[in-house]
Every structure is written in C-alpha cells, then in structure tokens.
C-alpha positions in Angstrom: -40.9 20.6 -42.0 -40.5 19.3 -45.5 -37.4 17.2 -44.7 -39.1 15.7 -41.6 -42.2 14.8 -43.6 -40.1 13.1 -46.3 -38.1 11.1 -43.8 -41.4 9.9 -42.4 -42.9 9.1 -45.8 -39.9 7.1 -46.8 -40.0 5.1 -43.5 -43.7 4.5 -43.8 -43.5 3.3 -47.5 -40.6 1.0 -46.7 -42.3 -0.3 -43.6 -45.6 -1.0 -45.4 -43.9 -3.8 -47.3 -42.1 -5.4 -44.3 -45.1 -7.8 -43.5 -45.1 -8.9 -47.2 -41.4 -9.6 -47.1 -41.9 -11.6 -43.9 -44.5 -13.8 -45.7 -42.2 -14.4 -48.7 -39.2 -15.2 -46.4 -41.4 -17.7 -44.5 -42.4 -19.5 -47.7 -38.8 -19.6 -48.9 -37.5 -21.0 -45.6 -40.2 -23.7 -45.9 -39.1 -24.8 -49.4 -42.1 -23.1 -51.1 -41.8 -20.7 -54.0 -41.8 -17.2 -52.4 -43.6 -15.8 -55.5 -46.8 -17.1 -53.8 -46.6 -14.3 -51.3 -49.1 -11.5 -51.8 -50.3 -8.8 -49.5 -53.6 -10.7 -49.3 -51.8 -13.2 -47.0 -50.5 -10.5 -44.6 -53.7 -10.4 -42.6 -53.7 -6.6 -42.0 -54.1 -3.5 -44.1 -51.2 -1.5 -45.6 -52.4 1.5 -43.6 -51.7 -0.3 -40.3 -48.1 -1.0 -41.2 -47.6 2.5 -42.6 -49.0 4.1 -39.6 -46.7 2.2 -37.3 -43.6 3.4 -39.1 -45.1 6.9 -39.6 -45.8 7.3 -35.9 -42.2 6.5 -35.1 -41.2 9.5 -37.2 -43.8 12.0 -36.0 -46.0 12.0 -39.1 -49.5 11.0 -39.8 -50.5 8.8 -42.8 -53.0 10.6 -45.1 -53.1 7.9 -47.8 -51.6 4.5 -48.4 -52.1 2.5 -51.6 -50.7 -0.7 -53.0 -50.0 -1.6 -56.6 -48.6 -4.5 -58.5 -50.2 -7.9 -58.9 -49.0 -9.0 -55.5 -49.2 -5.6 -53.7 -45.4 -5.4 -53.8 -45.4 -1.6 -54.3 -46.6 0.8 -51.7 -47.3 4.6 -52.1 -47.7 6.5 -48.8 -48.6 10.2 -48.3 -48.0 11.8 -44.9 -48.3 15.0 -43.0 -46.2 16.1 -40.0 -47.9 15.7 -36.6 -46.6 19.1 -35.6 -47.3 22.3 -37.5 -45.6 25.6 -37.8 -48.0 28.3 -36.5 -48.7 31.2 -38.8 -48.3 34.8 -37.5 -51.6 36.7 -37.2 -50.7 39.0 -40.2 -50.4 35.8 -42.4 -53.9 34.6 -41.7 -56.7 34.9 -44.3 -60.1 36.1 -43.2 -61.4 32.5 -43.1 -58.4 31.4 -41.0 -59.0 34.3 -38.6 -62.6 33.1 -38.2 -61.4 29.5 -37.7 -59.0 30.7 -35.0 -61.7 32.7 -33.2 -64.0 29.7 -33.3 -61.2 27.2 -32.5 -61.7 25.3 -35.8 -59.1 23.5 -37.9 -56.4 24.1 -35.4 -53.0 22.3 -35.2 -50.4 22.0 -32.5 -46.8 23.1 -32.8 -43.8 21.3 -31.2 -44.2 23.3 -28.0 -47.9 22.4 -27.6 -49.4 25.7 -28.6 -52.5 25.5 -30.8 -53.3 27.8 -33.7 -53.6 28.0 -37.5 -50.5 26.6 -39.1 -48.9 24.8 -41.9 -47.8 21.1 -41.9 -45.1 19.5 -43.9 -46.3 16.9 -46.4 -44.6 14.3 -48.5 -45.1 11.2 -50.7 -42.9 8.1 -51.0 -43.1 4.9 -53.1 -41.3 1.7 -52.2 -41.1 -1.7 -53.9 -40.1 -5.2 -52.8 -37.9 -7.1 -55.2 -38.1 -10.9 -54.9 -34.9 -12.9 -55.6 -34.6 -15.5 -58.3 -34.8 -19.0 -56.7 -33.9 -22.4 -58.0 -35.4 -25.7 -56.7 -33.6 -29.0 -56.7 -35.8 -32.1 -56.3 -35.3 -35.6 -55.1 -36.3 -38.6 -57.2 -40.1 -39.0 -57.3 -42.0 -41.8 -55.4 -42.3 -44.9 -57.6 -45.8 -46.3 -58.1 -46.4 -49.8 -56.7 -47.4 -51.0 -60.2 -44.2 -51.3 -62.3 -46.1 -50.5 -65.4 -46.9 -47.0 -64.1 -44.7 -43.9 -64.0 -44.8 -41.3 -61.3 -46.9 -38.3 -62.3 -45.5 -35.8 -59.9 -42.0 -34.6 -58.9 -40.2 -35.6 -55.7 -39.6 -33.6 -52.5 -37.6 -30.4 -52.5 -34.0 -31.1 -51.6 -32.6 -27.6 -51.8 -33.6 -24.0 -52.6 -31.1 -21.4 -53.6 -32.0 -17.8 -54.1 -29.9 -15.1 -55.7 -30.1 -11.3 -55.7 -27.6 -8.5 -56.3 -24.8 -11.1 -56.8 -25.5 -13.0 -53.6 -26.4 -16.6 -53.7 -27.9 -18.1 -50.5 -29.2 -21.5 -49.7 -32.6 -20.8 -48.2 -33.8 -24.4 -47.7 -33.1 -26.5 -45.8 -31.7 -24.8 -42.7 -31.7 -21.3 -44.2 -30.5 -18.4 -42.0 -33.5 -16.0 -41.7 -31.3 -12.9 -41.4 -29.4 -13.7 -44.6 -32.4 -14.8 -46.5 -34.3 -11.6 -45.5 -31.5 -9.5 -47.0 -32.2 -11.1 -50.4 -35.8 -9.7 -50.4 -34.9 -6.1 -50.9 -37.3 -3.2 -50.3 -36.2 0.0 -52.0 -37.6 3.4 -52.7 -38.6 3.9 -56.3 -39.9 6.8 -58.4 -43.3 5.5 -59.5 -46.1 3.1 -58.5 -46.6 -0.1 -60.5 -48.9 0.5 -63.5 -50.7 -2.7 -62.7 -53.4 -2.2 -60.1 -53.6 -4.4 -57.0 -57.0 -5.9 -56.5 -56.4 -7.8 -53.2 -56.5 -11.3 -54.6 -54.2 -13.5 -56.7 -54.4 -12.6 -60.4 -55.7 -15.1 -62.9 -52.7 -15.0 -65.1 -52.6 -16.2 -68.7 -54.7 -15.0 -71.6 -57.5 -16.8 -73.2 -55.1 -17.8 -75.9 -55.4 -20.5 -78.4 -53.6 -23.7 -79.3 -52.4 -26.2 -76.6 -52.6 -23.9 -73.6 -55.9 -22.1 -73.1 -57.2 -20.4 -69.9 -60.9 -21.0 -70.5 -61.8 -18.6 -67.6 -59.8 -15.7 -69.1 -61.2 -16.5 -72.6 -64.9 -16.6 -71.3 -65.6 -14.5 -68.2 -68.7 -16.6 -67.5 -66.5 -19.5 -66.6 -64.4 -17.5 -64.0 -65.1 -18.9 -60.5 -67.3 -16.5 -58.5 -66.6 -15.5 -54.9 -69.9 -17.0 -53.6 -68.8 -20.6 -54.4 -68.0 -22.9 -51.5 -64.3 -23.6 -51.1 -64.5 -27.1 -52.6 -66.5 -25.9 -55.5 -64.0 -23.2 -56.1 -61.1 -25.7 -56.1 -62.9 -27.7 -58.8 -63.9 -24.5 -60.8 -60.3 -23.2 -60.9 -58.9 -26.5 -62.0 -61.5 -26.6 -64.9 -60.1 -23.3 -66.2 -57.3 -25.3 -67.7 -59.0 -28.3 -69.2 -57.0 -29.5 -72.2 -53.7 -28.0 -71.0 -50.8 -30.4 -71.6 -49.1 -32.4 -68.9 -45.7 -31.0 -68.1 -43.3 -32.8 -65.6 -42.8 -30.3 -62.8 -45.0 -27.7 -64.5 -47.5 -25.4 -62.8 -47.3 -22.7 -60.1 -49.7 -20.6 -58.1 -50.5 -18.4 -61.2 -51.1 -21.1 -63.8 -49.2 -23.4 -66.1 -45.5 -23.1 -66.5 -42.7 -24.8 -68.6 -41.8 -28.1 -67.0 -38.5 -29.3 -65.7 -36.0 -32.1 -66.5 -36.5 -35.0 -66.1 -38.9 -37.8 -65.2 -37.6 -41.3 -64.3 -38.7 -42.4 -67.8 -36.5 -39.7 -69.4 -39.4 -37.4 -70.1 -38.1 -33.8 -70.4 -40.8 -31.4 -69.2 -38.9 -28.4 -70.5 -40.3 -29.1 -73.9 -43.9 -28.5 -72.6 -45.9 -25.7 -71.0 -48.5 -27.0 -68.6 -49.1 -28.8 -65.3 -48.1 -32.0 -63.6 -50.5 -33.5 -61.1 -49.4 -31.6 -58.0 -48.9 -28.4 -60.0 -52.6 -28.4 -60.9 -53.8 -29.0 -57.3 -51.5 -26.4 -55.7 -52.8 -23.9 -58.3 -56.5 -24.7 -57.7 -56.2 -24.6 -53.9 -54.2 -21.3 -54.0 -56.7 -19.6 -56.2 -59.7 -20.9 -54.3 -58.2 -19.7 -51.0 -57.4 -16.3 -52.5 -53.8 -16.8 -51.8 -54.1 -18.0 -48.2 -53.0 -21.5 -48.8 -49.8 -22.1 -50.8 -49.1 -25.8 -50.9 -45.8 -27.4 -51.8 -45.3 -28.9 -55.2 -44.6 -32.4 -53.9 -47.5 -34.7 -53.3 -46.0 -35.8 -50.0 -46.1 -32.2 -48.8 -49.7 -31.8 -49.9 -51.0 -34.9 -48.1 -49.1 -33.9 -44.9 -50.0 -30.2 -44.9 -51.7 -29.5 -41.5 -54.1 -27.0 -43.1 -55.9 -29.9 -44.7 -58.2 -32.4 -42.9 -58.0 -36.1 -43.6 -61.2 -37.3 -45.1 -62.5 -41.0 -45.3 -62.5 -42.0 -48.9 -66.1 -43.0 -48.8 -67.1 -39.4 -47.6 -65.6 -37.4 -50.5 -66.9 -33.9 -51.4 -66.1 -31.9 -54.5 -62.7 -30.1 -54.1 -61.1 -32.8 -51.9 -57.6 -33.7 -52.9 -57.3 -37.4 -53.8 -54.0 -39.2 -53.3 -52.9 -42.4 -54.9 -50.1 -44.6 -53.6 -49.0 -45.5 -50.0 -47.4 -44.7 -47.7 -46.3 -41.7 -49.8 -48.5 -40.8 -52.8 -47.1 -40.7 -56.4 -50.2 -39.0 -57.8 -52.8 -36.4 -56.7 -56.1 -35.3 -58.3 -59.2 -33.3 -57.4 -62.6 -34.9 -56.6 -65.1 -33.5 -59.1 -68.2 -35.3 -57.8 -70.5 -37.9 -59.5 -67.7 -40.5 -59.5 -65.3 -38.3 -61.4 -62.0 -36.4 -60.7 -60.0 -33.6 -62.4 -56.3 -34.4 -62.9 -53.2 -33.8 -64.9 -52.7 -37.5 -65.5 -49.4 -38.3 -67.1 -46.9 -37.7 -70.0 -48.5 -37.1 -73.3 -51.9 -36.4 -71.8 -53.8 -33.2 -70.8 -55.7 -31.8 -67.8 -59.1 -33.5 -68.0 -62.1 -35.0 -66.1 -61.5 -38.7 -65.5 -63.5 -41.6 -63.9 -62.7 -41.9 -60.3 -60.1 -44.6 -59.5 -59.4 -46.4 -56.2 -58.2 -43.7 -53.8 -55.7 -44.4 -51.0 -56.2 -41.1 -49.1 -58.0 -37.7 -49.3 -57.6 -34.3 -47.7 -59.9 -31.4 -47.5 -58.8 -27.8 -47.4 -60.5 -24.5 -46.9 
C-alpha cells in the first residue's frame, strides 16, 4: 500500500508542474524569456493537474500546494483509492460502531466495503528553468539622424542550456528537444518562498540610483481594483528615477543592460530599463503575469493581444509608439498630455510631456 501510494504521489507532484513547463516552453519557442512563466498563466489549479496523474495511479489527492515565486515547486499528498480491510478483531469500538452504521467505509481491490487502512504518501517536485541567452539584431534607426534608437532590435536567436546541453530554441526550435531542457525533478523540500498566485514585485526599496518606490512605500503599490490601464501606469511609476540601461528590464523589474547601442553605449555598466523593458514590465505586472510582451518595440506594436487605438483617443496605460513603419521608441500614456518613459542614454525613467505619437496600442 505504501509503495503504491508513493508511486502515485511522485507522479502527481511531477505532473502538477507539467502545465507550467508547457507555458515556459511556449514562451521560449516564441523568442520570449521563459522566466516570465508562472503558474498564474496556466489557467487551472494545481489540484486539477495533480488529480489527473493521481487518478492514473489509483490514488486520490488529499492536498496540493505550490511554493516558489513562480509556483515552480509542487507538494502533493495522496491516499490510495483502495484500502486494506481490517479483520474484525482489529477494530476499535468506534470502528465497530462505524461498521454497524455503514460510516467511514472504504473499498478494497475486490470491491468489498469495510473499515480499512489506506496507504498515504507525500512528494515534492520542482521545475528547473534553463539559462537562456538572447542575440539581437541591430535596432531600428530613427528618421531624425540626430536621434539614437532607445530600444533594442528584434531577437535573432535564443539558445538555452541545461545539464551540459545547449539547444537553439528560437527560431525554429524543436519542441521535444526544448522541453527536455525544462527539467522537472523530485526534491526533498518545498521552496521556502511562498507562492501568492501573482508575479512578485522584486527589488527592495533600496537607495541610490535604483529605487523601487512601491516596495519602499506600500501605499504606492498598485491595488487590484485599478483598471488595467491605470495599473500599467501605476506599475511604471514604481521605478521613477531609475537609470536608462540599453537592453535593461524584464518582467520582474530593472536589470543590468547589454552591449551595445549603435552609438557605442554599453548598457552593462548600468542597472535599469530601456524603453521597451519598462513597458513589458508594466504590462506584465498589470496583467498579473498573463501578458508577457517581447522586448523589441516591433513585437510590442504587433502583439495581437493589444488593440490599435487612434492617437486622438488615448487612455492612460496605452502604449505609445514612435517611428514608422517600425517604431524605435515606446512609452506609456500617463494622461493629461503626459507619458511615462525610459527615454535615452544618460537619462532616467520619468514623466515627460507627450510628443507626437505615430501609433498606440491598448492591452488588458
């Protein structure tokens, strides 16, 4: 009974993380950082995945719980569907009364009902995300020769590595090979970090050049009752004053930038956001992890989850694109003739006067 229960618990814990792995693989195959995958984007509960794999092994799930910031660790407790019936001389007085009154009965493998004992077991599994490197094409040049691009170019190639295996996942990645990089393994313990069902606002309040104002002052943290557009604005304002960093920013906050802009600017010397890094962060947080945009402005303006908006009908939270036909800069409409942006080298995330916009897109 114990061995059967443990086999079922192991299968259920491993299977619970399969939908999360599928989400991460989908992102990687699309040229998007798979670290954006969280269980919040799965669309179903961990219990439903656990029960599927438990049922295939003749056990019932009694408890399923996720841990880790992205829900990448699953603990599952199970009990066998079939019990081992006790002999009458093994029954306590309460169990004898239960048997007489047909209470708390279980069924053995032959279909006979009675008072019995079930096998129970617990298992913990964790998904390990491979390390991925992104190669980018040259950025789109602004029409004005006096201006520099403010965002990186499109993704040319993504290569991920795990357990000594290097695999090109984008473009034209092989799903089966890529899936093997995202390993799900049994582990001894749950993650000490609790899973709260939404992307974590990473980065401390801090001091100096990079300050998360929302972590430093909880009253500034965007609330769940905000409209989507208002939430996009609010999340971007968490990082006012953060330095511009070429290629900087991901779904969790500012990052070290990359090398190098057409003007020779090395973003690796700075920790912050570029223009599209700020917008992908704000949209991801406002959507509670449902919308993971690409880092390239061309991807963001073409993303089918957004709706084109006439530039004379803007609402707060709309993404604003500058340059045609492919934008070289993106910002967030703040309202009242203003926008939030990570403008350019040697500048910071700030609220700026609205400039002439070539296109806009609304998400949410």
